N, C-alpha and C positions, 0 to 999 in steps of 0.2 A: 589442377583439378579444380572444378567449379563446385561449390558447396550446394547442398540440396537447397536452401533457402533462395540463394542467387538464381538456381535454375527455376525454381518455382516462379520466382519474381518476374524473371525474363519472360517466361512462357505465359504466364496471365496478364501481364501489363497490357498488351494491345487490346484484349478481350474487354478489359475494365475501362480503358479509356474509349473504345467505340461505344460504350453505353454513357459517355460523358461522365464517368466516375473517377475517383482517385483512391489507389491504394494507400489507406493510412498505416497500416501496419500488418506485419506477417510474421508469425511464430510457428515453429515446428518442434514440437516436444515429442520425446519417445517414450513409450510405456511399454517396457518388455519388447516383444517381437510387433509392437503396434506403434504407430504415429498418429498423431493428433496434428492437424494443420489448422491454424486460427487464422482467419484472414478478416480485416477491416476494411470496408470500402465506404467512401462518403461521396456526397455530391456538393453542388453550390446551396442546395436546398435539403432540408431534412429528408430521408429516404424512408420511403413506405415499406411495409412488409414485402408488398409486390415486386417493388424494385429490386429487393435484396435476394429474393427468390428467384427472380429473372436472371440475376447475374450469377447465382450459384451454379444453376446448370452448366454453362458455358464453362466456368471455372473447373467442375468435376471432370467435364469430358477432357479439357486440356490436360489436368494432373495426370489421367490415366495415360497420357503419352510422355510424360516427364520421365526419361530413363534413369535419372538420378534418384528416383525414389525407389528404384528397384521393384522387387516382389513383395515388399512388405506391406500389409495391408494398412490402410489410414483411415481415419474419420475426419471429414472436412466439415468446418464450423465457419461459416460465413455470416458476419453481422456489421452493422454501422457502430461507430463510437457512442458510447454513452455519454451522459452529461459530465462524467468523471474524467473524460478525456481532456487531456491540456490543450489549451489554444497556443498553438506553435508557431502558424502560418496565417499570412494576412488574410486566405480566404476563410479561415475559422472564425476570425473577428467579424469578417462581412456577414458571414452565415448566422452569427449570434446576435447581430446586432439588435437593440432593445431589450436584451436580456440582462440580468445582473451578473457582475464577474467579481472576482477576487484575485489580486495578484501581488507580488512583490516587485516594487519599481525601484531602479538603481540598487540593486542588492541588499536593500534594508527597508524601505518605506513600503508600509501595508497599505494596499489600496483596496476599496470595494465601492462599486457604483454600478450604474447602468451604462452599457454601450451606446452611444449616441450616434458615432460616426467613426469609420475607418477607412485607411488607405493602405497602399502597399507598404508603407513605411510608419505610420503612426496610427494611433486610437484616441478618441476623445471620450472620457468617462465623465458623466454626471454624477456626482457624489453628494450623498445626503446632506453634508456640511462641507462647505468649500466650494459648491458649483461644478462647473464644467473645467476639467483640465486635459490637455493634450499630454500622451506619453508617446515616445518614440518605441516601436515594437522590439528594437535592438536592447532597450533597457528594461524589458519585462520578463521576469521568471515565474514560474509556479502559478500559471494563469488557469484558472478553472471556472465553469458555469457555477453559479452558486442556485440552488433549487428554491423557487419561490412557492408559497402556499399562500392560495387567496381563499 
């Protein structure tokens, strides 16, 4: 038997990719007789509120036909990842080029600096002290954007 999350993921994936977006996260929570479906979508560039609104309608219509949801009512929440969403994929690094980031390299070294370049396998960080350094993405954990106040 297919899980509810898998059924939802399979059903909404084509609509999301048709808008040139990515499904970042999907979470289904049960609250009594009610479900809350939280979906995070993202693009190559930051999404506008209009873009999130535009994808919400087709997702909602698709969910109405997902039989695994049954007759239980649900609340749908669609949003884009915030700055606290971890950088885990090459496209996350590309999208955030020019921003400050903090992460752990090689399991122990704490790194903080500005993303100056990224590829599918590595990222270059300009550190305040030490200049530019390249890190393999496979060696990076706990990467998050740092909020800047100007």
